[in-house]
N, C-alpha and C positions, 0 to 999 in steps of 0.2 A: 495451620496457619489464618491468622483474623488478618485481612490484608485489607486497607483503604485504596482505592481508584478513584483517583481526580483527573478529571478531564471536563475540558468545554466543549468537545464534541461527544455527541450521543445521539440518538435517534430523538427526532425524526430525521435529522439527518442522513444522508446516502452517500457515504465517500469510502475511500480504503482505511484511515484511519478508525472510521467507527466500529467497521467488520471487522477489525484487529481489536479491538478493544470489548467487543461485545463478544466474539468469540474467545477468545481469551479467557474475559470471565467464566463464561459458560465453561471453559477445560478445567478450570480451578475448582470450581463448582464440582465438578464430575472425580476431579484428583482427591477430592476429600477438605478442601481447604474454604474458609467461609470470609466471602468476600462484599464488603459496603463500597457501594459508587456513589460519588458525591457528583451531580451533573448540575449544568444550567437548571435555573430554576426564579422560581419570582417573577421580578421584572426585569425582562430582557431587551433588546435592542438587536438587530439585524448586523453582522459585520459587514463593513463597508467593503465594497465591490465579491461581497461573497454572503450573499443574504441568506443561504440557507441557514447559515451558523447563527446562532445566538447568543449574545453576550451578554453574561448577567450583570445586572447594575447593583452595585451594593454586597458584595457575595458575603460581607462578614460574617451575617447573619447566619447564612448555609452553613459556613465554614466551619463557625462554632460547633453547631448543632450536631455535621458529621463528627466533630472530633469526641462530643460527647457520646457517641457511641461508642467507644474506645472501652480499654487500650487497645490499640492493634499491634502486629506483630513487622507488621511491612506498612511503610507509606508509599506509594508510588504516583507522582505529578504525572499527567500522561502529554498535557498542554502548557503554552505558553499565556493563556490569555486569563480573562481578570478572576477564573474559580482555581487556576493553576498559579496565579499570582496570591491571592490571598491563603493559598494554605502552604505556600512556602513561606511568606510571612508567617503564620501560624507555627509551622515545624521550626524556624531558626526563634522566635519569641519563646517555643516551649523547649529548645533544645532539644527536639525529636530530630531523627536521621531520616532522612526521605532517598528516595530514586526518584531521575526524572527519564523521560525519553525523549526523543530528538526525529519526528514523524514527518515533517514539514519544510520544507526549504524555503519561510515564510521570507530572507530576504530578496531572494530570487523574484518571487511571484509580486514583493511591494514594489520592485523595482521595475517591475512591468507596467504598472500602474499608476505610480507616482515617479519624482526623481528622487528619490531616496538613496544615499551611496548606500553600498552593501556594508563598508566599515561599521556606517551608526547601526544597523542593522543587528549584523553579528554580533556589536559588541554588545548591546542588551541582551542577546541571547546567553552568551558567552559568560555575562550577569547571573542571569537565571539560573543556569546550568552549573555553575560555577561551585555553588552551595551544596552541590547532590552527592550521597556518597558515590555513587556511579550514574552515569547520561546512556543510557539503552537506545543501541544506532541502529538501521537496519542491515546495511550489509558492512563488509571489510571495508570498502572502496572511500563509503560514508565516513567511516570513523577516520582513516587516513585524512580526510578534507577538512574535518574539524580540527584534530590534531594539529594539523597544518597553521589552523587558525587561531591556536592558543585554548582548546576547548582541551581537558582532562579527565581522566579518571574515565574511559570511554571504554566500552564493552557491547560486542554485538547481541543484539537479540533478532534471530532471523525470522521472515513471516510465515504465514501457513497458508494451507490450502484444506477446505473440505474436501475429499474425493470421492465420500459417497456422494456427495452432490453434482458437485463437476467432475465430469466421467464421463467415456465417449459414451454416445448416444446414435440412435438411429438418426439421420440426417437429415429429415424431412420439414424440419420447424421451418424452414426459408428454403419459399421457393420461390428462387429467383434466378436468373442465369449465371451461371460459374464460371470463372472461379469467384468467390463471394469472400470479399475484403471486408475487416467489422474491427470497429473500435468500440470502445466500451469506460464507460468513465465521465466525469464532469466533462460537460459543452461549454469550454471557457478558455480565454486566452491562454493563461498559463500553460492548460496542456497540449498548446502549440498544436491543437486538430485542425488547422485549417490548411498545415503543411502536410496531411493524409487526403484530405478532402478536393485539394490543388492536383492530386497526382493523377495522371492518364493513363487508366487502369482498364485492362477489359473485366468482362462479367460486372456485378454488381457489390458498390460500396453501400453498407451497413453502418448505423451510428445509433448505441444503447446509450440513453444515458440523457440528463436536463444540467441547466446550468444557463449563467444570464446572457449567454449567446448563441442560443438555440432559435430563438425565433431569426433572428437576423441570419443564421445561417441556412435554415430552412430555403428563403428567399434565394439567397445567392447561389444554393446546391439543389436545385430541384429535381435535380437526376438523382439524389444519395436515399437513399431508405430510413429516415430518422425516427426511431420506434421512441422514443422517450426511458419514461423507466421500465424497468422489468427486474421480478425478483423471482427466490426459490428455485422450482424446478422448471416455469418458462424459460429463465433467464441463461438456467443453466443446456436446456434444447437448444435455446437460438446460439448459442455460442459453440457451442456440442457441431452446429451445421454449416461453420463456414470453413473456409478451405486456409485461409491464412488469418490471423489477428496482426493488427498494425499499433503499433504504441509509441506516439510520435512526440512523446514527452521530452524534453531535455532536463527538466526539474524534478521528475522524482526523485523520492532515497530510494525504492523499490520497485514499487510497480506489482500492487500485489494482485492486478488482475490479467500480469503475465503468466503468475502459477496458475492463475485459474483456467487461462484460454491450453497453457502448456496439458492443465490435468484432463481436458476433455479432447486432448489428439491434437490441437489444433496449433502450428508454428506459429513464431510469433516476429514480426519486422519491426525493426527500431534504429534508434542513430546508436553510435557506440557511446554513450555517454554514461554514468554511473548508475547505478541500477540497473537498466538490461546489460550492460555489463557485468553484473554478476552474476547474472542468470541465463544468459545467453551462450550457448557455442555454437559460434556461426558455422553453418552446413550442418550441426549435430540436432538440436532443436528449436531453430530459428536462423536468423540474420541479422548482421551489423552493418549499417552503410551511413555513411554520411548522405549517399545519394538513395533516396529511402524508397523510390519505387526501385533500384534494384535489389535492394534486399526484400521488396514483397515477392519478386520474382525469383528469387533465391530459395526464400524461404517457402515457396509453392512446393519447391522439389523435397522437401522434408520428410521423411519416415515421421508420422505421427506417435510409433510406439517408443521412440526417444525421448518423445516432448513429456508421455505420460511414466518413461521411468525415473525423469529426472523430477516430476512433480512429485513424486510418489514418495520423496525425502520429505517434502516439508508436512510432516502430518502435525495437527494443531496440540496432540499429544506434547509429542517432543519437543517442539518449540516452546510450549506454555513451561514443560519441565524445567526449560533454561531459562524465561522468565525467572519463575521461582529461584532458585540458584542465584540469577543476579540480585534478588531483592538483601538476599545476605550479606552484613557489611565486609568488606576487607580487614582483617585483622593486621596489627599494628607489623609493620616489616614483612606483611603478605603478598607475593606477587600474584598480579592477577592473570589467571591461567588465560592459557590459548583459546581460542572462538571454534567451539567447534560445529561449525557451521558449513554446509552445502553448498559448495561453489560450482560455478559453471562446468570446470574442465573433473571436477572430484566424478571418482568412479568406485563407489563400493554399495553394497547389497542395501536397497533398498526396502521398504514396507512394501509388500504388496498391493499391486493398484486394483481396488475393488469393482473390478467391471469385467463383466463376463464377455462383451461385444470385441470385435477382434479391433486393433489398433488399424486404423486409415493409412492409406498407403498416401503417398506425393502425388498430388493433383497429375494427372496425365494429360496435360490443354498445351496445345502449342502456343509462346508467348514470343513477342518478338518486342526486344530493347534495344 
């Protein structure tokens, strides 16, 4: 299959959406598909409040050039920015079918920065995705939430994790007092990171990542170890050295880093909100609690083997095969198939974990709560 992937989010940006799309492209090629990617180019400007994302000005020329490399068997528009909007317009004018995906809860993000009512933001997104043959979402919970807001033709495309990279390792990458709690992701308001940094926890707090709030939070929390961006083997080694992964966001559609932490054998503490609710079984592979501090304490007692087992179900091959199946348009009167997506409570034979190290045991540290 010859596929055109359209996205406003691409390298050098560092975030879960970019990792998902890059790994999907890589896996599609490995599966024998031909993939052309239309990304920001030419004159760009920083996205307000998210300077790492560059928005393309006057994208029509780039869109025309991309479609002239066709015809394509499938067109997937992954983002709702200028590139995605221009590609959507082209498809409609040329009577071409396309799919879209919903990766980010921009209405909630926008409301944190400006007094824009959710109904206006969701109206735009409903209009944008309404022309697609399918809109791919990350979890069943997100599918239900969007359906309640009037979105249609929704299907779940689950996340994936590279278990060859994210795996249990020797726990010596962080020489800090234990227990070590760790956050990995964008350092910004919409990630609700301060709810983690403000917690009174024993041991050490670590933050990996960058963003607009980094320098301010460094000054406010000198006791926290801010490591900035890390990549590849170094990132996986640092993540594997933690005792608990803390995911404070209330607005993510999935939380790819949750799966990456679990694949390293690290249990996850989070709020009971969409995204974490789809991945975390309280007491099984982490803990969910409106009191995030209590979630951290409970997660520390979780056996890392259950985390590894759960994450191993989300191979990139499996998730990408699901993606390909969703690119095919529905035939007239054909019902949408059920979404075969692993849920936190599922129990079935996973793909084998690629680690030869023993699974970690729960942290044997007396905590007062």
